[in-house]
Structures are given as structure tokens and as C-alpha cells.
A tleap script that builds the chain and sets N, CA, C and O, in Angstrom:
source leaprc.protein.ff14SB
mol = sequence {
  NMET LYS ILE TYR GLU LYS LEU VAL LYS GLU
  CYS GLY LYS ARG ALA PHE PHE PRO ALA PHE
  THR ALA VAL ALA ARG PHE GLY ALA ALA LYS
  ALA ILE ASN MET GLY PHE LYS LEU VAL THR
  LEU SER ASN GLY LYS ARG THR ASP GLY ASP
  LEU ARG GLN ASP ALA GLY CYS ALA GLU PRO
  ALA ARG ILE ARG THR ALA LYS CALA
}
set mol.1.N position { 0.514 13.888 -3.496 }
set mol.1.CA position { 1.601 13.481 -4.377 }
set mol.1.C position { 2.886 14.231 -4.039 }
set mol.1.O position { 3.984 13.716 -4.252 }
set mol.2.N position { 2.748 15.432 -3.519 }
set mol.2.CA position { 3.940 16.220 -3.181 }
set mol.2.C position { 4.783 15.536 -2.113 }
set mol.2.O position { 6.012 15.599 -2.153 }
set mol.3.N position { 4.123 14.881 -1.154 }
set mol.3.CA position { 4.875 14.223 -0.087 }
set mol.3.C position { 5.726 13.078 -0.636 }
set mol.3.O position { 6.831 12.837 -0.151 }
set mol.4.N position { 5.213 12.372 -1.646 }
set mol.4.CA position { 5.991 11.295 -2.257 }
set mol.4.C position { 7.194 11.856 -3.000 }
set mol.4.O position { 8.286 11.289 -2.941 }
set mol.5.N position { 6.998 12.957 -3.693 }
set mol.5.CA position { 8.115 13.594 -4.399 }
set mol.5.C position { 9.193 14.023 -3.408 }
set mol.5.O position { 10.386 13.846 -3.658 }
set mol.6.N position { 8.761 14.589 -2.282 }
set mol.6.CA position { 9.715 15.023 -1.260 }
set mol.6.C position { 10.445 13.810 -0.671 }
set mol.6.O position { 11.653 13.862 -0.441 }
set mol.7.N position { 9.715 12.731 -0.431 }
set mol.7.CA position { 10.316 11.519 0.110 }
set mol.7.C position { 11.411 10.985 -0.811 }
set mol.7.O position { 12.512 10.670 -0.357 }
set mol.8.N position { 11.109 10.886 -2.093 }
set mol.8.CA position { 12.093 10.387 -3.060 }
set mol.8.C position { 13.305 11.307 -3.098 }
set mol.8.O position { 14.441 10.833 -3.132 }
set mol.9.N position { 13.078 12.606 -3.093 }
set mol.9.CA position { 14.173 13.578 -3.132 }
set mol.9.C position { 15.058 13.469 -1.893 }
set mol.9.O position { 16.283 13.438 -2.006 }
set mol.10.N position { 14.445 13.412 -0.711 }
set mol.10.CA position { 15.207 13.332 0.535 }
set mol.10.C position { 15.964 12.014 0.650 }
set mol.10.O position { 17.083 11.986 1.162 }
set mol.11.N position { 15.367 10.932 0.181 }
set mol.11.CA position { 16.068 9.646 0.184 }
set mol.11.C position { 17.298 9.705 -0.715 }
set mol.11.O position { 18.347 9.160 -0.371 }
set mol.12.N position { 17.173 10.357 -1.854 }
set mol.12.CA position { 18.301 10.505 -2.766 }
set mol.12.C position { 19.454 11.264 -2.138 }
set mol.12.O position { 20.617 10.930 -2.366 }
set mol.13.N position { 19.143 12.279 -1.351 }
set mol.13.CA position { 20.184 13.066 -0.672 }
set mol.13.C position { 20.952 12.230 0.343 }
set mol.13.O position { 22.127 12.487 0.606 }
set mol.14.N position { 20.288 11.233 0.910 }
set mol.14.CA position { 20.875 10.440 1.987 }
set mol.14.C position { 21.328 9.047 1.523 }
set mol.14.O position { 21.714 8.217 2.346 }
set mol.15.N position { 21.285 8.801 0.257 }
set mol.15.CA position { 21.671 7.508 -0.331 }
set mol.15.C position { 20.797 6.363 0.196 }
set mol.15.O position { 21.274 5.242 0.372 }
set mol.16.N position { 19.510 6.655 0.447 }
set mol.16.CA position { 18.534 5.630 0.807 }
set mol.16.C position { 17.753 5.247 -0.440 }
set mol.16.O position { 17.687 6.015 -1.400 }
set mol.17.N position { 17.166 4.065 -0.422 }
set mol.17.CA position { 16.342 3.617 -1.526 }
set mol.17.C position { 14.877 3.664 -1.097 }
set mol.17.O position { 14.455 2.845 -0.281 }
set mol.18.N position { 14.101 4.594 -1.622 }
set mol.18.CA position { 12.701 4.682 -1.238 }
set mol.18.C position { 11.899 3.493 -1.783 }
set mol.18.O position { 12.097 3.059 -2.917 }
set mol.19.N position { 10.999 2.986 -0.956 }
set mol.19.CA position { 10.178 1.833 -1.330 }
set mol.19.C position { 8.705 2.200 -1.257 }
set mol.19.O position { 8.307 3.099 -0.517 }
set mol.20.N position { 7.901 1.483 -2.042 }
set mol.20.CA position { 6.475 1.770 -2.119 }
set mol.20.C position { 5.727 0.468 -2.362 }
set mol.20.O position { 6.155 -0.351 -3.176 }
set mol.21.N position { 4.625 0.273 -1.672 }
set mol.21.CA position { 3.763 -0.879 -1.922 }
set mol.21.C position { 2.466 -0.371 -2.547 }
set mol.21.O position { 1.744 0.425 -1.947 }
set mol.22.N position { 2.190 -0.835 -3.736 }
set mol.22.CA position { 0.999 -0.420 -4.473 }
set mol.22.C position { -0.030 -1.535 -4.449 }
set mol.22.O position { 0.316 -2.707 -4.302 }
set mol.23.N position { -1.303 -1.165 -4.594 }
set mol.23.CA position { -2.353 -2.174 -4.630 }
set mol.23.C position { -2.897 -2.396 -6.041 }
set mol.23.O position { -3.818 -3.189 -6.239 }
set mol.24.N position { -2.329 -1.701 -7.010 }
set mol.24.CA position { -2.752 -1.876 -8.404 }
set mol.24.C position { -1.570 -1.640 -9.330 }
set mol.24.O position { -0.619 -0.940 -8.981 }
set mol.25.N position { -1.643 -2.233 -10.514 }
set mol.25.CA position { -0.577 -2.052 -11.510 }
set mol.25.C position { -0.309 -0.588 -11.806 }
set mol.25.O position { 0.840 -0.160 -11.915 }
set mol.26.N position { -1.385 0.172 -11.935 }
set mol.26.CA position { -1.263 1.595 -12.258 }
set mol.26.C position { -0.448 2.326 -11.187 }
set mol.26.O position { 0.431 3.127 -11.505 }
set mol.27.N position { -0.747 2.042 -9.919 }
set mol.27.CA position { -0.015 2.682 -8.825 }
set mol.27.C position { 1.447 2.286 -8.802 }
set mol.27.O position { 2.310 3.110 -8.501 }
set mol.28.N position { 1.734 1.032 -9.116 }
set mol.28.CA position { 3.120 0.564 -9.155 }
set mol.28.C position { 3.894 1.279 -10.260 }
set mol.28.O position { 5.020 1.724 -10.039 }
set mol.29.N position { 3.308 1.389 -11.426 }
set mol.29.CA position { 3.967 2.080 -12.543 }
set mol.29.C position { 4.203 3.547 -12.203 }
set mol.29.O position { 5.256 4.100 -12.520 }
set mol.30.N position { 3.231 4.168 -11.565 }
set mol.30.CA position { 3.367 5.570 -11.190 }
set mol.30.C position { 4.491 5.749 -10.173 }
set mol.30.O position { 5.270 6.696 -10.274 }
set mol.31.N position { 4.582 4.847 -9.194 }
set mol.31.CA position { 5.647 4.921 -8.190 }
set mol.31.C position { 7.019 4.775 -8.833 }
set mol.31.O position { 7.954 5.489 -8.470 }
set mol.32.N position { 7.146 3.862 -9.775 }
set mol.32.CA position { 8.417 3.686 -10.488 }
set mol.32.C position { 8.774 4.964 -11.232 }
set mol.32.O position { 9.920 5.412 -11.187 }
set mol.33.N position { 7.808 5.547 -11.908 }
set mol.33.CA position { 8.052 6.789 -12.652 }
set mol.33.C position { 8.395 7.960 -11.744 }
set mol.33.O position { 9.069 8.898 -12.169 }
set mol.34.N position { 7.933 7.912 -10.486 }
set mol.34.CA position { 8.243 8.972 -9.531 }
set mol.34.C position { 9.649 8.828 -8.954 }
set mol.34.O position { 10.169 9.774 -8.361 }
set mol.35.N position { 10.270 7.664 -9.119 }
set mol.35.CA position { 11.635 7.482 -8.640 }
set mol.35.C position { 11.796 6.499 -7.507 }
set mol.35.O position { 12.897 6.354 -6.975 }
set mol.36.N position { 10.718 5.808 -7.114 }
set mol.36.CA position { 10.865 4.794 -6.082 }
set mol.36.C position { 11.725 3.660 -6.621 }
set mol.36.O position { 11.553 3.233 -7.763 }
set mol.37.N position { 12.653 3.172 -5.797 }
set mol.37.CA position { 13.611 2.155 -6.240 }
set mol.37.C position { 13.133 0.729 -5.992 }
set mol.37.O position { 13.533 -0.194 -6.701 }
set mol.38.N position { 12.286 0.549 -4.998 }
set mol.38.CA position { 11.710 -0.765 -4.701 }
set mol.38.C position { 10.204 -0.615 -4.683 }
set mol.38.O position { 9.658 0.111 -3.852 }
set mol.39.N position { 9.534 -1.292 -5.587 }
set mol.39.CA position { 8.075 -1.200 -5.675 }
set mol.39.C position { 7.514 -2.611 -5.635 }
set mol.39.O position { 7.882 -3.470 -6.437 }
set mol.40.N position { 6.611 -2.833 -4.681 }
set mol.40.CA position { 5.952 -4.128 -4.589 }
set mol.40.C position { 4.473 -3.947 -4.911 }
set mol.40.O position { 3.916 -2.859 -4.767 }
set mol.41.N position { 3.865 -5.016 -5.341 }
set mol.41.CA position { 2.456 -4.995 -5.698 }
set mol.41.C position { 1.724 -5.953 -4.769 }
set mol.41.O position { 2.073 -7.130 -4.679 }
set mol.42.N position { 0.713 -5.449 -4.083 }
set mol.42.CA position { -0.042 -6.245 -3.127 }
set mol.42.C position { -1.515 -6.195 -3.492 }
set mol.42.O position { -2.005 -5.191 -4.009 }
set mol.43.N position { -2.214 -7.287 -3.219 }
set mol.43.CA position { -3.653 -7.274 -3.475 }
set mol.43.C position { -4.416 -6.697 -2.287 }
set mol.43.O position { -5.639 -6.563 -2.343 }
set mol.44.N position { -3.708 -6.356 -1.215 }
set mol.44.CA position { -4.337 -5.756 -0.053 }
set mol.44.C position { -5.118 -6.733 0.803 }
set mol.44.O position { -5.803 -6.315 1.737 }
set mol.45.N position { -5.036 -8.010 0.514 }
set mol.45.CA position { -5.801 -9.018 1.247 }
set mol.45.C position { -4.870 -9.832 2.128 }
set mol.45.O position { -4.601 -11.002 1.854 }
set mol.46.N position { -4.385 -9.209 3.180 }
set mol.46.CA position { -3.524 -9.902 4.130 }
set mol.46.C position { -4.396 -10.685 5.096 }
set mol.46.O position { -5.423 -10.190 5.560 }
set mol.47.N position { -3.991 -11.878 5.390 }
set mol.47.CA position { -4.751 -12.685 6.340 }
set mol.47.C position { -4.157 -12.540 7.734 }
set mol.47.O position { -3.033 -12.064 7.894 }
set mol.48.N position { -4.913 -12.951 8.729 }
set mol.48.CA position { -4.418 -12.925 10.102 }
set mol.48.C position { -3.162 -13.782 10.217 }
set mol.48.O position { -2.241 -13.448 10.963 }
set mol.49.N position { -3.130 -14.881 9.482 }
set mol.49.CA position { -1.949 -15.753 9.483 }
set mol.49.C position { -0.725 -15.048 8.940 }
set mol.49.O position { 0.375 -15.243 9.455 }
set mol.50.N position { -0.890 -14.232 7.911 }
set mol.50.CA position { 0.226 -13.467 7.362 }
set mol.50.C position { 0.777 -12.513 8.406 }
set mol.50.O position { 1.992 -12.387 8.559 }
set mol.51.N position { -0.120 -11.835 9.130 }
set mol.51.CA position { 0.309 -10.880 10.148 }
set mol.51.C position { 1.033 -11.578 11.291 }
set mol.51.O position { 2.025 -11.063 11.807 }
set mol.52.N position { 0.538 -12.751 11.688 }
set mol.52.CA position { 1.210 -13.507 12.746 }
set mol.52.C position { 2.606 -13.922 12.304 }
set mol.52.O position { 3.563 -13.831 13.073 }
set mol.53.N position { 2.716 -14.376 11.069 }
set mol.53.CA position { 4.014 -14.809 10.564 }
set mol.53.C position { 4.990 -13.636 10.532 }
set mol.53.O position { 6.145 -13.786 10.929 }
set mol.54.N position { 4.542 -12.468 10.065 }
set mol.54.CA position { 5.394 -11.292 10.027 }
set mol.54.C position { 5.879 -10.902 11.418 }
set mol.54.O position { 7.015 -10.457 11.581 }
set mol.55.N position { 5.013 -11.070 12.423 }
set mol.55.CA position { 5.355 -10.699 13.795 }
set mol.55.C position { 6.149 -11.796 14.506 }
set mol.55.O position { 6.613 -11.598 15.629 }
set mol.56.N position { 6.303 -12.939 13.863 }
set mol.56.CA position { 7.030 -14.045 14.466 }
set mol.56.C position { 6.236 -14.757 15.548 }
set mol.56.O position { 6.821 -15.375 16.437 }
set mol.57.N position { 4.924 -14.682 15.485 }
set mol.57.CA position { 4.057 -15.286 16.494 }
set mol.57.C position { 3.358 -16.503 15.925 }
set mol.57.O position { 3.080 -16.578 14.729 }
set mol.58.N position { 3.080 -17.454 16.801 }
set mol.58.CA position { 2.383 -18.665 16.377 }
set mol.58.C position { 0.872 -18.529 16.492 }
set mol.58.O position { 0.135 -19.142 15.721 }
set mol.59.N position { 0.402 -17.726 17.455 }
set mol.59.CA position { -1.042 -17.614 17.645 }
set mol.59.C position { -1.455 -16.150 17.749 }
set mol.59.O position { -0.668 -15.320 18.204 }
set mol.60.N position { -2.686 -15.821 17.331 }
set mol.60.CA position { -3.125 -14.432 17.326 }
set mol.60.C position { -3.130 -13.786 18.706 }
set mol.60.O position { -2.929 -12.576 18.807 }
set mol.61.N position { -3.353 -14.553 19.768 }
set mol.61.CA position { -3.427 -13.981 21.109 }
set mol.61.C position { -2.129 -13.267 21.481 }
set mol.61.O position { -2.167 -12.243 22.164 }
set mol.62.N position { -1.001 -13.783 21.051 }
set mol.62.CA position { 0.279 -13.151 21.396 }
set mol.62.C position { 0.417 -11.791 20.756 }
set mol.62.O position { 1.073 -10.918 21.325 }
set mol.63.N position { -0.176 -11.577 19.593 }
set mol.63.CA position { -0.102 -10.267 18.942 }
set mol.63.C position { -1.002 -9.289 19.693 }
set mol.63.O position { -0.603 -8.157 19.967 }
set mol.64.N position { -2.192 -9.718 20.018 }
set mol.64.CA position { -3.150 -8.820 20.651 }
set mol.64.C position { -2.755 -8.445 22.075 }
set mol.64.O position { -3.095 -7.354 22.533 }
set mol.65.N position { -2.048 -9.319 22.785 }
set mol.65.CA position { -1.727 -9.054 24.183 }
set mol.65.C position { -0.275 -8.651 24.395 }
set mol.65.O position { 0.117 -8.339 25.520 }
set mol.66.N position { 0.526 -8.652 23.342 }
set mol.66.CA position { 1.944 -8.315 23.495 }
set mol.66.C position { 2.091 -6.882 23.969 }
set mol.66.O position { 1.393 -5.982 23.504 }
set mol.67.N position { 3.008 -6.685 24.899 }
set mol.67.CA position { 3.282 -5.341 25.409 }
set mol.67.C position { 4.646 -4.890 24.907 }
set mol.67.O position { 5.587 -5.678 24.821 }
set mol.68.N position { 4.733 -3.615 24.579 }
set mol.68.CA position { 5.992 -3.067 24.051 }
set mol.68.C position { 7.012 -2.876 25.151 }
set mol.68.O position { 8.127 -2.426 24.888 }
savepdb mol mol.pdb
quit
């Protein structure tokens, strides 16, 4: 928990908005109370299709074989 407190504090010094993704209502409420400015709630069940869409890829093979 100390690392989250430090993160929120350091973001405040730099005029950044700290964000947090929680997997339960309780975690989201706790993050808000800690000072996170953007809190999202996820069920943690991302599909392969979601990951492909986020990466801008049409097929899973491009994600697995892409080189940096």
C-alpha cells in the first residue's frame, strides 16, 4: 500500500493524474479514497479479441510474432 501512496504523492507533485484499475468495487473505492483521479473497474476477463483490438491487430498471430 505504501507504493500506491508514494505514486499518488509523486503524481501530485508533477501535476499528473494517477490512474488505477480495480477488479472489485471495494478496490475501486479504496483507490478513490487514496487519491487516484481515474479509477476503472474491470472484471479481469479480457478476451484474446480484446487484446488484439487494443494492439490494433486483426489476428492473434501478428501479436505473437511482432518484433519490437
